[in-house]
N, CA, C and O atoms as a Maestro MAE file, in Angstrom:
{
 s_m_m2io_version
 :::
 2.0.0
}

f_m_ct {
 s_m_title
 :::
 protein
 m_atom[336] {
  # First column is atom index #
  i_m_mmod_type
  r_m_x_coord
  r_m_y_coord
  r_m_z_coord
  i_m_residue_number
  s_m_chain_name
  s_m_pdb_residue_name
  s_m_pdb_atom_name
  i_m_atomic_number
  :::
  1 25 -15.073 1.610 -12.952 1 A "MET " " N  " 7
  2 3 -13.078 2.244 -13.024 1 A "MET " " CA " 6
  3 2 -13.112 3.644 -12.333 1 A "MET " " C  " 6
  4 15 -12.158 4.347 -12.669 1 A "MET " " O  " 8
  5 25 -14.081 4.290 -11.346 2 A "VAL " " N  " 7
  6 3 -13.675 5.281 -10.383 2 A "VAL " " CA " 6
  7 2 -12.849 4.641 -9.512 2 A "VAL " " C  " 6
  8 15 -11.690 5.009 -9.317 2 A "VAL " " O  " 8
  9 25 -13.353 3.722 -8.981 3 A "ARG " " N  " 7
  10 3 -13.031 2.741 -7.774 3 A "ARG " " CA " 6
  11 2 -11.637 2.641 -8.016 3 A "ARG " " C  " 6
  12 15 -10.784 3.081 -7.245 3 A "ARG " " O  " 8
  13 25 -11.348 1.916 -9.357 4 A "LEU " " N  " 7
  14 3 -9.800 1.907 -9.469 4 A "LEU " " CA " 6
  15 2 -8.938 2.946 -9.492 4 A "LEU " " C  " 6
  16 15 -7.805 2.919 -9.012 4 A "LEU " " O  " 8
  17 25 -9.367 3.719 -9.954 5 A "TYR " " N  " 7
  18 3 -8.645 4.854 -9.728 5 A "TYR " " CA " 6
  19 2 -8.317 5.618 -8.432 5 A "TYR " " C  " 6
  20 15 -7.293 6.238 -8.146 5 A "TYR " " O  " 8
  21 25 -9.271 5.448 -7.827 6 A "GLN " " N  " 7
  22 3 -9.453 6.391 -6.730 6 A "GLN " " CA " 6
  23 2 -8.497 5.237 -5.501 6 A "GLN " " C  " 6
  24 15 -7.872 5.770 -4.583 6 A "GLN " " O  " 8
  25 25 -8.508 3.643 -5.656 7 A "VAL " " N  " 7
  26 3 -7.932 3.206 -4.623 7 A "VAL " " CA " 6
  27 2 -6.655 3.362 -5.257 7 A "VAL " " C  " 6
  28 15 -5.832 4.080 -4.689 7 A "VAL " " O  " 8
  29 25 -6.278 2.673 -6.609 8 A "GLN " " N  " 7
  30 3 -4.678 2.845 -6.873 8 A "GLN " " CA " 6
  31 2 -4.168 4.732 -6.598 8 A "GLN " " C  " 6
  32 15 -2.995 4.988 -6.871 8 A "GLN " " O  " 8
  33 25 -4.949 5.760 -6.151 9 A "ALA " " N  " 7
  34 3 -4.428 7.256 -5.735 9 A "ALA " " CA " 6
  35 2 -3.927 6.782 -4.964 9 A "ALA " " C  " 6
  36 15 -2.723 6.784 -4.709 9 A "ALA " " O  " 8
  37 25 -5.022 6.136 -4.297 10 A "GLU " " N  " 7
  38 3 -4.628 6.220 -1.775 10 A "GLU " " CA " 6
  39 2 -3.509 5.490 -1.974 10 A "GLU " " C  " 6
  40 15 -2.522 5.992 -1.436 10 A "GLU " " O  " 8
  41 25 -3.209 3.954 -2.863 11 A "ALA " " N  " 7
  42 3 -2.404 3.187 -2.488 11 A "ALA " " CA " 6
  43 2 -0.969 3.738 -2.982 11 A "ALA " " C  " 6
  44 15 -0.022 3.280 -2.343 11 A "ALA " " O  " 8
  45 25 -0.627 4.719 -4.099 12 A "ALA " " N  " 7
  46 3 0.186 5.514 -4.438 12 A "ALA " " CA " 6
  47 2 0.704 6.658 -3.629 12 A "ALA " " C  " 6
  48 15 1.786 7.174 -3.912 12 A "ALA " " O  " 8
  49 25 -0.312 7.230 -2.252 13 A "ARG " " N  " 7
  50 3 -0.032 8.037 -1.403 13 A "ARG " " CA " 6
  51 2 0.272 7.265 -0.153 13 A "ARG " " C  " 6
  52 15 0.755 7.875 0.802 13 A "ARG " " O  " 8
  53 25 0.001 5.808 -0.062 14 A "ILE " " N  " 7
  54 3 0.861 5.234 0.913 14 A "ILE " " CA " 6
  55 2 1.927 4.636 0.385 14 A "ILE " " C  " 6
  56 15 2.702 4.535 1.336 14 A "ILE " " O  " 8
  57 25 2.311 4.290 -0.328 15 A "MET " " N  " 7
  58 3 3.950 4.397 -0.725 15 A "MET " " CA " 6
  59 2 4.791 5.248 -0.563 15 A "MET " " C  " 6
  60 15 5.952 5.068 -0.195 15 A "MET " " O  " 8
  61 25 4.098 6.576 -0.913 16 A "ALA " " N  " 7
  62 3 4.728 7.910 -1.232 16 A "ALA " " CA " 6
  63 2 5.148 7.957 0.525 16 A "ALA " " C  " 6
  64 15 6.270 7.834 1.017 16 A "ALA " " O  " 8
  65 25 3.663 8.205 1.319 17 A "PHE " " N  " 7
  66 3 4.389 8.237 2.853 17 A "PHE " " CA " 6
  67 2 5.595 6.892 3.179 17 A "PHE " " C  " 6
  68 15 6.561 7.032 3.929 17 A "PHE " " O  " 8
  69 25 5.324 5.870 2.573 18 A "ALA " " N  " 7
  70 3 6.285 4.835 3.341 18 A "ALA " " CA " 6
  71 2 8.065 4.927 2.688 18 A "ALA " " C  " 6
  72 15 9.109 4.570 3.234 18 A "ALA " " O  " 8
  73 25 7.849 5.495 1.459 19 A "TYR " " N  " 7
  74 3 9.279 6.173 0.931 19 A "TYR " " CA " 6
  75 2 9.973 7.576 1.869 19 A "TYR " " C  " 6
  76 15 11.150 7.829 2.125 19 A "TYR " " O  " 8
  77 25 8.854 8.231 2.188 20 A "GLU " " N  " 7
  78 3 9.182 9.634 2.377 20 A "GLU " " CA " 6
  79 2 9.520 9.272 4.212 20 A "GLU " " C  " 6
  80 15 10.377 9.951 4.778 20 A "GLU " " O  " 8
  81 25 8.874 8.335 4.874 21 A "THR " " N  " 7
  82 3 9.103 8.113 6.202 21 A "THR " " CA " 6
  83 2 10.576 7.453 6.327 21 A "THR " " C  " 6
  84 15 11.277 7.835 7.264 21 A "THR " " O  " 8
  85 25 11.110 6.424 5.379 22 A "GLU " " N  " 7
  86 3 12.080 6.116 5.016 22 A "GLU " " CA " 6
  87 2 13.140 6.879 5.107 22 A "GLU " " C  " 6
  88 15 13.867 6.862 6.101 22 A "GLU " " O  " 8
  89 25 13.345 7.645 4.058 23 A "ARG " " N  " 7
  90 3 14.298 8.989 3.578 23 A "ARG " " CA " 6
  91 2 14.532 9.506 4.700 23 A "ARG " " C  " 6
  92 15 15.733 9.641 4.937 23 A "ARG " " O  " 8
  93 25 13.372 10.070 5.995 24 A "THR " " N  " 7
  94 3 13.534 11.253 6.804 24 A "THR " " CA " 6
  95 2 13.853 10.305 8.085 24 A "THR " " C  " 6
  96 15 14.566 10.919 8.879 24 A "THR " " O  " 8
  97 25 13.569 9.125 8.477 25 A "THR " " N  " 7
  98 3 13.748 8.466 9.989 25 A "THR " " CA " 6
  99 2 15.046 7.129 9.380 25 A "THR " " C  " 6
  100 15 15.629 6.453 10.228 25 A "THR " " O  " 8
  101 25 15.246 6.989 8.319 26 A "GLY " " N  " 7
  102 3 16.142 5.848 7.911 26 A "GLY " " CA " 6
  103 2 15.484 4.384 8.033 26 A "GLY " " C  " 6
  104 15 16.138 3.371 8.281 26 A "GLY " " O  " 8
  105 25 14.014 4.425 7.811 27 A "GLN " " N  " 7
  106 3 13.257 2.837 7.958 27 A "GLN " " CA " 6
  107 2 11.956 3.237 7.716 27 A "GLN " " C  " 6
  108 15 11.398 4.207 8.231 27 A "GLN " " O  " 8
  109 25 11.229 2.024 6.468 28 A "PHE " " N  " 7
  110 3 9.757 2.456 6.396 28 A "PHE " " CA " 6
  111 2 9.334 2.231 7.996 28 A "PHE " " C  " 6
  112 15 9.988 1.880 8.977 28 A "PHE " " O  " 8
  113 25 8.071 2.562 7.821 29 A "PRO " " N  " 7
  114 3 6.986 2.572 9.004 29 A "PRO " " CA " 6
  115 2 6.411 1.249 9.459 29 A "PRO " " C  " 6
  116 15 5.900 0.458 8.666 29 A "PRO " " O  " 8
  117 25 6.490 1.073 10.506 30 A "GLY " " N  " 7
  118 3 6.163 -0.062 10.450 30 A "GLY " " CA " 6
  119 2 4.799 -0.463 10.278 30 A "GLY " " C  " 6
  120 15 4.683 -1.607 9.839 30 A "GLY " " O  " 8
  121 25 3.898 0.063 10.466 31 A "SER " " N  " 7
  122 3 2.199 0.012 10.362 31 A "SER " " CA " 6
  123 2 1.807 1.606 9.292 31 A "SER " " C  " 6
  124 15 2.539 2.374 8.666 31 A "SER " " O  " 8
  125 25 0.578 1.557 9.474 32 A "LEU " " N  " 7
  126 3 0.111 2.643 9.141 32 A "LEU " " CA " 6
  127 2 -0.333 3.782 9.681 32 A "LEU " " C  " 6
  128 15 -0.623 4.791 9.038 32 A "LEU " " O  " 8
  129 25 -0.413 3.625 11.141 33 A "SER " " N  " 7
  130 3 -1.079 4.481 12.118 33 A "SER " " CA " 6
  131 2 -0.776 5.275 11.979 33 A "SER " " C  " 6
  132 15 -1.669 5.966 12.470 33 A "SER " " O  " 8
  133 25 0.341 6.279 11.415 34 A "GLU " " N  " 7
  134 3 0.453 7.529 11.000 34 A "GLU " " CA " 6
  135 2 0.370 7.960 9.869 34 A "GLU " " C  " 6
  136 15 0.668 9.151 9.783 34 A "GLU " " O  " 8
  137 25 0.076 7.460 8.926 35 A "TYR " " N  " 7
  138 3 -0.502 7.785 7.757 35 A "TYR " " CA " 6
  139 2 -2.279 8.494 7.995 35 A "TYR " " C  " 6
  140 15 -3.057 8.029 8.828 35 A "TYR " " O  " 8
  141 25 -2.605 9.631 7.093 36 A "THR " " N  " 7
  142 3 -3.603 9.809 7.230 36 A "THR " " CA " 6
  143 2 -4.182 9.961 5.460 36 A "THR " " C  " 6
  144 15 -3.722 10.508 4.458 36 A "THR " " O  " 8
  145 25 -5.350 9.197 5.750 37 A "TYR " " N  " 7
  146 3 -5.837 8.716 4.347 37 A "TYR " " CA " 6
  147 2 -6.306 10.301 3.582 37 A "TYR " " C  " 6
  148 15 -6.815 11.263 4.156 37 A "TYR " " O  " 8
  149 25 -5.929 10.168 2.070 38 A "TYR " " N  " 7
  150 3 -6.850 11.420 1.656 38 A "TYR " " CA " 6
  151 2 -8.089 11.546 1.588 38 A "TYR " " C  " 6
  152 15 -8.789 12.520 1.866 38 A "TYR " " O  " 8
  153 25 -8.472 10.128 1.057 39 A "ASN " " N  " 7
  154 3 -9.880 9.764 0.963 39 A "ASN " " CA " 6
  155 2 -10.076 8.470 1.341 39 A "ASN " " C  " 6
  156 15 -9.891 7.368 0.824 39 A "ASN " " O  " 8
  157 25 -10.797 9.180 3.108 40 A "PRO " " N  " 7
  158 3 -11.289 7.861 3.620 40 A "PRO " " CA " 6
  159 2 -11.863 6.522 3.593 40 A "PRO " " C  " 6
  160 15 -11.669 5.454 4.172 40 A "PRO " " O  " 8
  161 25 -12.723 7.032 2.609 41 A "ASP " " N  " 7
  162 3 -13.598 5.975 2.198 41 A "ASP " " CA " 6
  163 2 -13.007 4.662 1.400 41 A "ASP " " C  " 6
  164 15 -13.547 3.571 1.218 41 A "ASP " " O  " 8
  165 25 -11.494 5.219 0.914 42 A "MET " " N  " 7
  166 3 -10.353 4.139 0.570 42 A "MET " " CA " 6
  167 2 -10.171 3.087 1.528 42 A "MET " " C  " 6
  168 15 -10.341 1.890 1.296 42 A "MET " " O  " 8
  169 25 -9.825 3.585 2.593 43 A "SER " " N  " 7
  170 3 -9.427 2.938 3.709 43 A "SER " " CA " 6
  171 2 -9.959 1.080 3.728 43 A "SER " " C  " 6
  172 15 -9.244 0.175 4.158 43 A "SER " " O  " 8
  173 25 -11.107 0.935 3.252 44 A "GLU " " N  " 7
  174 3 -11.410 0.059 3.293 44 A "GLU " " CA " 6
  175 2 -11.247 -1.038 2.330 44 A "GLU " " C  " 6
  176 15 -11.958 -2.035 2.455 44 A "GLU " " O  " 8
  177 25 -10.405 -0.959 1.403 45 A "PHE " " N  " 7
  178 3 -9.963 -1.404 0.504 45 A "PHE " " CA " 6
  179 2 -8.654 -1.616 0.259 45 A "PHE " " C  " 6
  180 15 -8.200 -2.271 -0.678 45 A "PHE " " O  " 8
  181 25 -7.853 -0.880 1.376 46 A "ILE " " N  " 7
  182 3 -6.412 -1.127 1.608 46 A "ILE " " CA " 6
  183 2 -6.825 -2.878 2.456 46 A "ILE " " C  " 6
  184 15 -7.787 -3.241 3.132 46 A "ILE " " O  " 8
  185 25 -5.754 -3.486 2.058 47 A "GLN " " N  " 7
  186 3 -6.019 -4.778 2.493 47 A "GLN " " CA " 6
  187 2 -4.952 -5.049 3.807 47 A "GLN " " C  " 6
  188 15 -5.193 -5.473 4.937 47 A "GLN " " O  " 8
  189 25 -3.843 -4.679 3.254 48 A "SER " " N  " 7
  190 3 -2.616 -5.130 4.382 48 A "SER " " CA " 6
  191 2 -1.942 -4.102 3.920 48 A "SER " " C  " 6
  192 15 -2.235 -3.361 2.981 48 A "SER " " O  " 8
  193 25 -0.635 -4.077 4.910 49 A "TYR " " N  " 7
  194 3 0.440 -3.371 4.773 49 A "TYR " " CA " 6
  195 2 1.470 -3.722 6.191 49 A "TYR " " C  " 6
  196 15 1.231 -3.437 7.364 49 A "TYR " " O  " 8
  197 25 2.586 -4.382 5.664 50 A "GLN " " N  " 7
  198 3 3.652 -4.999 6.308 50 A "GLN " " CA " 6
  199 2 4.944 -4.397 6.168 50 A "GLN " " C  " 6
  200 15 5.098 -3.947 5.032 50 A "GLN " " O  " 8
  201 25 6.159 -4.194 7.108 51 A "SER " " N  " 7
  202 3 6.945 -3.746 6.832 51 A "SER " " CA " 6
  203 2 7.918 -5.077 6.735 51 A "SER " " C  " 6
  204 15 7.337 -6.133 6.984 51 A "SER " " O  " 8
  205 25 9.362 -5.173 6.396 52 A "GLY " " N  " 7
  206 3 10.022 -6.382 6.675 52 A "GLY " " CA " 6
  207 2 11.073 -6.163 5.748 52 A "GLY " " C  " 6
  208 15 10.822 -5.659 4.653 52 A "GLY " " O  " 8
  209 25 12.448 -6.553 6.134 53 A "GLN " " N  " 7
  210 3 13.249 -6.621 5.163 53 A "GLN " " CA " 6
  211 2 13.248 -7.620 3.900 53 A "GLN " " C  " 6
  212 15 13.921 -7.480 2.879 53 A "GLN " " O  " 8
  213 25 12.297 -8.716 4.208 54 A "GLU " " N  " 7
  214 3 12.031 -9.730 3.495 54 A "GLU " " CA " 6
  215 2 11.411 -8.800 1.937 54 A "GLU " " C  " 6
  216 15 11.931 -8.993 0.838 54 A "GLU " " O  " 8
  217 25 10.481 -8.018 2.113 55 A "PHE " " N  " 7
  218 3 9.719 -7.279 1.511 55 A "PHE " " CA " 6
  219 2 10.655 -5.902 0.491 55 A "PHE " " C  " 6
  220 15 10.277 -5.114 -0.376 55 A "PHE " " O  " 8
  221 25 11.824 -6.136 1.075 56 A "GLY " " N  " 7
  222 3 12.543 -4.892 1.002 56 A "GLY " " CA " 6
  223 2 12.083 -3.796 1.328 56 A "GLY " " C  " 6
  224 15 12.168 -2.879 0.511 56 A "GLY " " O  " 8
  225 25 11.578 -3.610 2.372 57 A "GLY " " N  " 7
  226 3 11.318 -2.464 2.973 57 A "GLY " " CA " 6
  227 2 9.601 -2.714 3.617 57 A "GLY " " C  " 6
  228 15 9.347 -2.580 4.814 57 A "GLY " " O  " 8
  229 25 8.830 -2.990 2.852 58 A "PHE " " N  " 7
  230 3 7.453 -3.028 3.006 58 A "PHE " " CA " 6
  231 2 6.760 -3.868 1.946 58 A "PHE " " C  " 6
  232 15 7.186 -4.252 0.857 58 A "PHE " " O  " 8
  233 25 5.460 -4.077 2.598 59 A "GLN " " N  " 7
  234 3 4.563 -5.000 1.084 59 A "GLN " " CA " 6
  235 2 3.204 -4.222 1.532 59 A "GLN " " C  " 6
  236 15 2.890 -4.059 2.712 59 A "GLN " " O  " 8
  237 25 2.524 -3.814 0.537 60 A "LEU " " N  " 7
  238 3 1.176 -3.018 0.383 60 A "LEU " " CA " 6
  239 2 0.050 -3.965 -0.509 60 A "LEU " " C  " 6
  240 15 0.236 -4.071 -1.721 60 A "LEU " " O  " 8
  241 25 -0.993 -4.574 0.062 61 A "TYR " " N  " 7
  242 3 -1.928 -5.387 -0.811 61 A "TYR " " CA " 6
  243 2 -3.139 -4.544 -0.512 61 A "TYR " " C  " 6
  244 15 -3.380 -4.195 0.643 61 A "TYR " " O  " 8
  245 25 -3.867 -4.226 -1.478 62 A "TYR " " N  " 7
  246 3 -4.999 -3.465 -1.564 62 A "TYR " " CA " 6
  247 2 -5.899 -4.292 -2.855 62 A "TYR " " C  " 6
  248 15 -5.378 -4.825 -3.835 62 A "TYR " " O  " 8
  249 25 -7.158 -4.238 -2.595 63 A "ARG " " N  " 7
  250 3 -8.366 -4.912 -3.252 63 A "ARG " " CA " 6
  251 2 -9.178 -3.698 -4.010 63 A "ARG " " C  " 6
  252 15 -9.147 -2.659 -3.351 63 A "ARG " " O  " 8
  253 25 -9.989 -3.592 -5.409 64 A "VAL " " N  " 7
  254 3 -10.959 -2.534 -6.035 64 A "VAL " " CA " 6
  255 2 -12.569 -3.295 -5.580 64 A "VAL " " C  " 6
  256 15 -13.571 -2.801 -5.063 64 A "VAL " " O  " 8
  257 25 -12.227 -4.803 -6.082 65 A "GLY " " N  " 7
  258 3 -13.356 -5.340 -6.017 65 A "GLY " " CA " 6
  259 2 -13.645 -6.637 -5.095 65 A "GLY " " C  " 6
  260 15 -14.092 -6.422 -3.968 65 A "GLY " " O  " 8
  261 25 -13.501 -7.474 -5.352 66 A "THR " " N  " 7
  262 3 -13.903 -8.874 -4.398 66 A "THR " " CA " 6
  263 2 -12.659 -8.818 -3.578 66 A "THR " " C  " 6
  264 15 -11.731 -8.110 -3.968 66 A "THR " " O  " 8
  265 25 -12.554 -9.555 -2.394 67 A "GLU " " N  " 7
  266 3 -11.676 -9.535 -1.574 67 A "GLU " " CA " 6
  267 2 -10.808 -11.002 -2.118 67 A "GLU " " C  " 6
  268 15 -9.773 -11.425 -1.603 67 A "GLU " " O  " 8
  269 25 -11.447 -11.539 -3.136 68 A "SER " " N  " 7
  270 3 -10.266 -12.585 -3.319 68 A "SER " " CA " 6
  271 2 -8.914 -12.352 -4.205 68 A "SER " " C  " 6
  272 15 -7.868 -13.000 -4.249 68 A "SER " " O  " 8
  273 25 -9.403 -11.000 -4.999 69 A "THR " " N  " 7
  274 3 -8.371 -10.306 -5.438 69 A "THR " " CA " 6
  275 2 -7.583 -9.616 -5.220 69 A "THR " " C  " 6
  276 15 -8.129 -9.106 -4.243 69 A "THR " " O  " 8
  277 25 -6.198 -8.841 -5.337 70 A "SER " " N  " 7
  278 3 -5.490 -8.250 -4.624 70 A "SER " " CA " 6
  279 2 -4.258 -7.690 -5.700 70 A "SER " " C  " 6
  280 15 -3.733 -8.369 -6.582 70 A "SER " " O  " 8
  281 25 -4.006 -6.495 -5.421 71 A "HIS " " N  " 7
  282 3 -3.048 -5.647 -6.198 71 A "HIS " " CA " 6
  283 2 -1.920 -5.329 -5.058 71 A "HIS " " C  " 6
  284 15 -2.210 -4.883 -3.948 71 A "HIS " " O  " 8
  285 25 -0.617 -5.618 -5.486 72 A "GLY " " N  " 7
  286 3 0.390 -5.473 -4.459 72 A "GLY " " CA " 6
  287 2 1.703 -4.826 -4.950 72 A "GLY " " C  " 6
  288 15 2.246 -4.960 -6.047 72 A "GLY " " O  " 8
  289 25 2.028 -4.209 -4.051 73 A "TYR " " N  " 7
  290 3 3.308 -3.715 -4.284 73 A "TYR " " CA " 6
  291 2 4.613 -3.881 -3.453 73 A "TYR " " C  " 6
  292 15 4.376 -3.573 -2.285 73 A "TYR " " O  " 8
  293 25 5.472 -4.131 -3.575 74 A "SER " " N  " 7
  294 3 6.757 -4.211 -2.621 74 A "SER " " CA " 6
  295 2 8.122 -3.956 -2.920 74 A "SER " " C  " 6
  296 15 8.554 -4.778 -3.728 74 A "SER " " O  " 8
  297 25 8.883 -3.182 -2.588 75 A "PRO " " N  " 7
  298 3 10.462 -2.651 -2.993 75 A "PRO " " CA " 6
  299 2 11.132 -3.658 -3.825 75 A "PRO " " C  " 6
  300 15 11.790 -3.508 -4.854 75 A "PRO " " O  " 8
  301 25 10.756 -4.963 -3.012 76 A "LYS " " N  " 7
  302 3 11.780 -6.137 -3.620 76 A "LYS " " CA " 6
  303 2 11.063 -6.946 -5.130 76 A "LYS " " C  " 6
  304 15 11.656 -7.603 -5.985 76 A "LYS " " O  " 8
  305 25 10.080 -6.710 -5.065 77 A "ASP " " N  " 7
  306 3 9.186 -7.622 -6.201 77 A "ASP " " CA " 6
  307 2 8.313 -6.566 -7.280 77 A "ASP " " C  " 6
  308 15 7.941 -6.854 -8.417 77 A "ASP " " O  " 8
  309 25 8.128 -5.365 -6.609 78 A "GLY " " N  " 7
  310 3 7.597 -4.193 -7.581 78 A "GLY " " CA " 6
  311 2 5.948 -4.783 -7.525 78 A "GLY " " C  " 6
  312 15 5.755 -5.496 -6.540 78 A "GLY " " O  " 8
  313 25 5.186 -4.664 -8.094 79 A "TRP " " N  " 7
  314 3 3.705 -4.556 -8.659 79 A "TRP " " CA " 6
  315 2 3.439 -6.231 -8.651 79 A "TRP " " C  " 6
  316 15 4.182 -7.123 -9.062 79 A "TRP " " O  " 8
  317 25 2.304 -6.305 -8.122 80 A "SER " " N  " 7
  318 3 1.718 -7.477 -8.457 80 A "SER " " CA " 6
  319 2 -0.228 -8.070 -8.659 80 A "SER " " C  " 6
  320 15 -1.272 -7.503 -8.335 80 A "SER " " O  " 8
  321 25 -0.052 -8.956 -9.099 81 A "TYR " " N  " 7
  322 3 -1.535 -9.209 -8.572 81 A "TYR " " CA " 6
  323 2 -2.054 -10.835 -8.506 81 A "TYR " " C  " 6
  324 15 -1.561 -11.834 -9.030 81 A "TYR " " O  " 8
  325 25 -2.972 -10.714 -7.847 82 A "TYR " " N  " 7
  326 3 -3.612 -11.998 -7.096 82 A "TYR " " CA " 6
  327 2 -4.828 -11.967 -7.220 82 A "TYR " " C  " 6
  328 15 -5.482 -10.998 -6.836 82 A "TYR " " O  " 8
  329 25 -5.456 -13.203 -7.877 83 A "PRO " " N  " 7
  330 3 -4.631 -14.530 -8.540 83 A "PRO " " CA " 6
  331 2 -4.378 -13.893 -9.938 83 A "PRO " " C  " 6
  332 15 -5.127 -13.340 -10.743 83 A "PRO " " O  " 8
  333 25 -2.738 -14.240 -9.930 84 A "ASP " " N  " 7
  334 3 -1.937 -14.246 -11.170 84 A "ASP " " CA " 6
  335 2 -1.740 -15.657 -11.613 84 A "ASP " " C  " 6
  336 15 -1.096 -15.899 -12.634 84 A "ASP " " O  " 8
  :::
 }
 m_bond[335] {
  # First column is bond index #
  i_m_from
  i_m_to
  i_m_order
  :::
  1 1 2 1
  2 2 3 1
  3 3 4 2
  4 3 5 1
  5 5 6 1
  6 6 7 1
  7 7 8 2
  8 7 9 1
  9 9 10 1
  10 10 11 1
  11 11 12 2
  12 11 13 1
  13 13 14 1
  14 14 15 1
  15 15 16 2
  16 15 17 1
  17 17 18 1
  18 18 19 1
  19 19 20 2
  20 19 21 1
  21 21 22 1
  22 22 23 1
  23 23 24 2
  24 23 25 1
  25 25 26 1
  26 26 27 1
  27 27 28 2
  28 27 29 1
  29 29 30 1
  30 30 31 1
  31 31 32 2
  32 31 33 1
  33 33 34 1
  34 34 35 1
  35 35 36 2
  36 35 37 1
  37 37 38 1
  38 38 39 1
  39 39 40 2
  40 39 41 1
  41 41 42 1
  42 42 43 1
  43 43 44 2
  44 43 45 1
  45 45 46 1
  46 46 47 1
  47 47 48 2
  48 47 49 1
  49 49 50 1
  50 50 51 1
  51 51 52 2
  52 51 53 1
  53 53 54 1
  54 54 55 1
  55 55 56 2
  56 55 57 1
  57 57 58 1
  58 58 59 1
  59 59 60 2
  60 59 61 1
  61 61 62 1
  62 62 63 1
  63 63 64 2
  64 63 65 1
  65 65 66 1
  66 66 67 1
  67 67 68 2
  68 67 69 1
  69 69 70 1
  70 70 71 1
  71 71 72 2
  72 71 73 1
  73 73 74 1
  74 74 75 1
  75 75 76 2
  76 75 77 1
  77 77 78 1
  78 78 79 1
  79 79 80 2
  80 79 81 1
  81 81 82 1
  82 82 83 1
  83 83 84 2
  84 83 85 1
  85 85 86 1
  86 86 87 1
  87 87 88 2
  88 87 89 1
  89 89 90 1
  90 90 91 1
  91 91 92 2
  92 91 93 1
  93 93 94 1
  94 94 95 1
  95 95 96 2
  96 95 97 1
  97 97 98 1
  98 98 99 1
  99 99 100 2
  100 99 101 1
  101 101 102 1
  102 102 103 1
  103 103 104 2
  104 103 105 1
  105 105 106 1
  106 106 107 1
  107 107 108 2
  108 107 109 1
  109 109 110 1
  110 110 111 1
  111 111 112 2
  112 111 113 1
  113 113 114 1
  114 114 115 1
  115 115 116 2
  116 115 117 1
  117 117 118 1
  118 118 119 1
  119 119 120 2
  120 119 121 1
  121 121 122 1
  122 122 123 1
  123 123 124 2
  124 123 125 1
  125 125 126 1
  126 126 127 1
  127 127 128 2
  128 127 129 1
  129 129 130 1
  130 130 131 1
  131 131 132 2
  132 131 133 1
  133 133 134 1
  134 134 135 1
  135 135 136 2
  136 135 137 1
  137 137 138 1
  138 138 139 1
  139 139 140 2
  140 139 141 1
  141 141 142 1
  142 142 143 1
  143 143 144 2
  144 143 145 1
  145 145 146 1
  146 146 147 1
  147 147 148 2
  148 147 149 1
  149 149 150 1
  150 150 151 1
  151 151 152 2
  152 151 153 1
  153 153 154 1
  154 154 155 1
  155 155 156 2
  156 155 157 1
  157 157 158 1
  158 158 159 1
  159 159 160 2
  160 159 161 1
  161 161 162 1
  162 162 163 1
  163 163 164 2
  164 163 165 1
  165 165 166 1
  166 166 167 1
  167 167 168 2
  168 167 169 1
  169 169 170 1
  170 170 171 1
  171 171 172 2
  172 171 173 1
  173 173 174 1
  174 174 175 1
  175 175 176 2
  176 175 177 1
  177 177 178 1
  178 178 179 1
  179 179 180 2
  180 179 181 1
  181 181 182 1
  182 182 183 1
  183 183 184 2
  184 183 185 1
  185 185 186 1
  186 186 187 1
  187 187 188 2
  188 187 189 1
  189 189 190 1
  190 190 191 1
  191 191 192 2
  192 191 193 1
  193 193 194 1
  194 194 195 1
  195 195 196 2
  196 195 197 1
  197 197 198 1
  198 198 199 1
  199 199 200 2
  200 199 201 1
  201 201 202 1
  202 202 203 1
  203 203 204 2
  204 203 205 1
  205 205 206 1
  206 206 207 1
  207 207 208 2
  208 207 209 1
  209 209 210 1
  210 210 211 1
  211 211 212 2
  212 211 213 1
  213 213 214 1
  214 214 215 1
  215 215 216 2
  216 215 217 1
  217 217 218 1
  218 218 219 1
  219 219 220 2
  220 219 221 1
  221 221 222 1
  222 222 223 1
  223 223 224 2
  224 223 225 1
  225 225 226 1
  226 226 227 1
  227 227 228 2
  228 227 229 1
  229 229 230 1
  230 230 231 1
  231 231 232 2
  232 231 233 1
  233 233 234 1
  234 234 235 1
  235 235 236 2
  236 235 237 1
  237 237 238 1
  238 238 239 1
  239 239 240 2
  240 239 241 1
  241 241 242 1
  242 242 243 1
  243 243 244 2
  244 243 245 1
  245 245 246 1
  246 246 247 1
  247 247 248 2
  248 247 249 1
  249 249 250 1
  250 250 251 1
  251 251 252 2
  252 251 253 1
  253 253 254 1
  254 254 255 1
  255 255 256 2
  256 255 257 1
  257 257 258 1
  258 258 259 1
  259 259 260 2
  260 259 261 1
  261 261 262 1
  262 262 263 1
  263 263 264 2
  264 263 265 1
  265 265 266 1
  266 266 267 1
  267 267 268 2
  268 267 269 1
  269 269 270 1
  270 270 271 1
  271 271 272 2
  272 271 273 1
  273 273 274 1
  274 274 275 1
  275 275 276 2
  276 275 277 1
  277 277 278 1
  278 278 279 1
  279 279 280 2
  280 279 281 1
  281 281 282 1
  282 282 283 1
  283 283 284 2
  284 283 285 1
  285 285 286 1
  286 286 287 1
  287 287 288 2
  288 287 289 1
  289 289 290 1
  290 290 291 1
  291 291 292 2
  292 291 293 1
  293 293 294 1
  294 294 295 1
  295 295 296 2
  296 295 297 1
  297 297 298 1
  298 298 299 1
  299 299 300 2
  300 299 301 1
  301 301 302 1
  302 302 303 1
  303 303 304 2
  304 303 305 1
  305 305 306 1
  306 306 307 1
  307 307 308 2
  308 307 309 1
  309 309 310 1
  310 310 311 1
  311 311 312 2
  312 311 313 1
  313 313 314 1
  314 314 315 1
  315 315 316 2
  316 315 317 1
  317 317 318 1
  318 318 319 1
  319 319 320 2
  320 319 321 1
  321 321 322 1
  322 322 323 1
  323 323 324 2
  324 323 325 1
  325 325 326 1
  326 326 327 1
  327 327 328 2
  328 327 329 1
  329 329 330 1
  330 330 331 1
  331 331 332 2
  332 331 333 1
  333 333 334 1
  334 334 335 1
  335 335 336 2
  :::
 }
}
């Protein structure tokens, strides 16, 4: 349960970073290379980040436990869970 909270908090910070970058530059970041992890131990649970209009700007996937389950977010589709 603690890891779920920590990973979700890091994912929320990444989303805030993406939206703030878009607000100040006019575009979402192309990668997380400029993002500084608040909790570096959580970086291994961030599965992917991609930018693109097909996602409404970006998509973020992260896991809490097994690699075969993912939580995700994109501005276009909102929150998702796989497998769902």
